[in-house]
C-alpha positions as CSV (number, residue, x, y, z in Angstrom):
1,X,67.0,77.4,101.1
2,X,69.7,80.1,100.4
3,X,73.3,79.2,101.2
4,X,75.6,81.5,103.1
5,X,77.4,82.1,99.8
6,X,74.3,83.2,98.0
7,X,73.2,85.3,100.9
8,X,76.5,87.1,101.0
9,X,76.3,87.7,97.2
10,X,72.7,89.0,97.5
11,X,73.7,91.3,100.4
12,X,76.7,92.8,98.8
13,X,75.1,93.3,95.4
14,X,72.1,94.9,97.1
15,X,74.3,97.2,99.1
16,X,76.0,98.3,95.9
17,X,72.6,99.0,94.4
18,X,72.7,96.2,91.9
19,X,69.2,94.7,92.2
20,X,67.6,91.6,90.6
21,X,65.8,93.9,88.1
22,X,69.1,94.4,86.2
23,X,69.6,91.8,83.5
24,X,73.3,91.4,84.6
25,X,72.4,90.6,88.2
26,X,72.2,86.9,87.8
27,X,75.2,86.9,85.5
28,X,77.3,88.6,88.1
29,X,76.0,86.3,90.8
30,X,76.8,83.2,88.8
31,X,80.2,84.6,87.7
32,X,81.2,85.0,91.4
33,X,80.1,81.5,92.2
34,X,82.0,80.1,89.2
35,X,85.1,81.9,90.1
36,X,84.9,80.8,93.7
37,X,84.7,77.2,92.4
38,X,87.7,77.7,90.1
39,X,89.8,80.8,90.7
40,X,91.5,80.5,87.3
41,X,88.3,81.7,85.6
42,X,89.0,85.2,86.7
43,X,92.1,85.3,84.5
44,X,90.0,84.3,81.4
45,X,86.8,86.2,81.8
46,X,86.1,86.8,78.1
47,X,87.4,83.4,76.8
48,X,86.0,81.1,79.5
49,X,83.7,82.8,82.0
50,X,81.4,84.7,79.6
51,X,80.9,81.7,77.2
52,X,80.0,79.5,80.2
53,X,77.4,82.0,81.3
54,X,76.2,82.5,77.8
55,X,75.5,78.8,77.4
56,X,73.8,78.7,80.8
57,X,71.5,81.6,79.9
58,X,71.1,80.7,76.2
59,X,72.6,84.0,75.0
60,X,75.9,85.3,73.7
61,X,79.1,86.1,75.5
62,X,78.8,89.7,74.2
63,X,75.4,90.0,75.8
64,X,76.8,88.7,79.1
65,X,79.6,91.2,79.0
66,X,77.3,94.1,78.1
67,X,74.7,93.3,80.7
68,X,77.3,92.9,83.5
69,X,78.9,96.2,82.6
70,X,75.5,97.9,82.4
71,X,74.4,96.7,85.8
72,X,77.6,97.8,87.5
73,X,77.9,101.1,85.6
74,X,74.3,102.0,86.2
75,X,74.7,102.1,89.9
76,X,78.4,103.1,90.1
77,X,79.0,105.4,93.0
78,X,82.6,105.9,94.0
79,X,81.9,106.5,97.7
80,X,79.6,103.5,98.0
81,X,82.1,101.2,96.2
82,X,84.9,102.5,98.4
83,X,82.9,101.8,101.5
84,X,81.8,98.3,100.5
85,X,84.5,97.0,98.2
86,X,87.4,99.1,99.5
87,X,87.9,100.5,96.0
88,X,88.2,104.1,94.9
89,X,89.5,105.7,91.7
90,X,88.8,109.2,90.8
91,X,90.1,108.7,87.3
92,X,88.2,105.7,85.9
93,X,85.7,103.0,86.6
94,X,86.6,99.4,86.9
95,X,86.6,96.9,84.1
96,X,84.0,94.1,84.4
97,X,86.9,91.7,85.2
98,X,88.2,93.9,88.0
99,X,84.7,94.5,89.4
100,X,84.0,90.8,89.5
101,X,87.4,90.2,91.1
102,X,86.7,92.7,93.8
103,X,83.3,91.1,94.5
104,X,84.9,87.7,94.7
105,X,87.5,89.0,97.2
106,X,84.8,90.7,99.3
107,X,82.6,87.5,99.3
108,X,85.6,85.4,100.4
109,X,86.3,87.9,103.3
110,X,82.7,88.0,104.3
111,X,82.4,84.2,104.3
112,X,85.6,83.9,106.4
113,X,84.3,86.5,108.9
114,X,80.9,84.7,109.1
115,X,82.7,81.4,109.8
116,X,84.8,82.9,112.6
117,X,81.6,84.2,114.3
118,X,80.2,80.7,114.6
């Protein structure tokens, strides 16, 4: 059974256009969950988060970083990202860390809103 957290992640990633067919999809999903469990991981993405994911998926931290970046950049649409994440920048795209941080914040707000509806 899918938890509210996983459902929120699936919904937001899907609405951004990041589908399970992207190799980075599961990495992003797990990164969000790991950061929600320990918020300090967002401050150490390359030194802590990527190595944890790499071990979990039996790959390298460089592959994790590349695949997360590819999944997000492949579907990047400024208007869609602004609508869903509240982010817009005409000058540059987000870094992987900033993208994941925005996702975490959106997931937290979604979970809070869902709890208040109950």
